[in-house]
N, C-alpha and C positions, 0 to 999 in steps of 0.2 A: 556437556556444558556445566561448568562449576557454578557455585552460589554467586560469586562476584559477577560473572558474565551474565547471569540471569537478571541481576539487579540493574544492569545497564540497558535491558530491553524496555521499550515503551509498552504501555498498556493499550488496549483497544480504544479506550476513551482518548488517550493522548494522540493516537493515530487519527481518529476521526476529527479531533479538534485541529490538528495540523492540516489535514486535507481541507477542512472548512475555511481555514485562513486563506486559501488560494482564491476564494470568491469565484469559483467556476462550478459548472454542473458536476456533481459527484454522485455516483451510485454504487451501492454495495451489491454488484451483480456483474455479469458479463455483458458486454455491449450488445445492443439490439440494432437490427438493420436500420430502423428509422432514426437512430441517434447519430449515425455516421456523418451526417452533413453539417453538424455543429462545427463552429470554428475550433473549439477545444472542449474536451470533456474528459473526466477521469472516472475510471471504474476500478474497483478492487474486490477481490473475493479470496476466500481461504481455500487452500488445497492440500495442506498437511497439518495434522494434529499430532503433537508429541506429548504424551502424558509426562508430567513432572512428578516423580515418585518421592522426592525428599520430604520429610516431615517438616511442618512449620511453614510451608510455602503459602503465601497469600493467594497465588494463582496456581491453578492445577494443570494448565496446558500451555505449551509453547506452540503458537499457531503461525504458519507461514502463509502470507498473503501475496498474491500477485497484484501489483499496482500497475495499471495501464493508463497511459494518456494518449488519446487520439486527437491529432491536431491537423490543421490545414497546411502547416509548413514545418520543416525541420527546425530543431532547436527553438521551439515555441517559448515565448517569455514565461509562461506558466510552468513549463517543464523545468526551465532553468531556475525559477523561483523555488519550486519544490526541491530541487537538488540542493540549493543553498540552504534551505530550511533544514533538510535532513543532515547535511554536513555540519551545520551549526550545532546540532544535537548529538553529533558523534556518529552518525550513520553515513556510510560511504558505499552505497549499492553499485553494482555493476549494471549499468543501464544499456539495454539492447534496443535496436531500432529496426523497423522494417517498413517498407513502402507497400501500401495496399493499392494495387493498380485499379481494382474494381471501383473504388470510391475516391481515388487520388488523395489518400490521407497517409500521414506518418503515424505509425503505432510505436510508441516508446514504452518499454516495460521493464520491470525488475521485481525481485522478491524481497520481502521484509519479514523478519521474525518478530512477533510481539507476544505479550503475555495476556492470557484470558482465562476465565473460568468457564470451561465447556461443561455443560450438563448441570450447572449449579442454578438453583431456582432464584437466588438473590443477586444475579449479576447486575 
């Protein structure tokens, strides 16, 4: 990833602010069993850290997050709203869907790369 591509990535704060704009339950964690009956909720967590070696970087790590929306119906309005917000900012993730028969919910998910300072005390 070159310098120009890095500058196009959002920061963790920008991600959190965008998710908060949805006005739904949001957790930086994997879903818990007792949360599965909500109409819609969003969970996100990191699963890949890639150090950025170039000097002069404001952020030291490119972090890949999974963004998961669990809803009571397909194409929930909040999933579509999130997709529109991401598209407007220049992000076009591949969104996958699965039906969870145990709790009769639709799980929609995608990955998103963002910039963070991992291991920095002044984040």
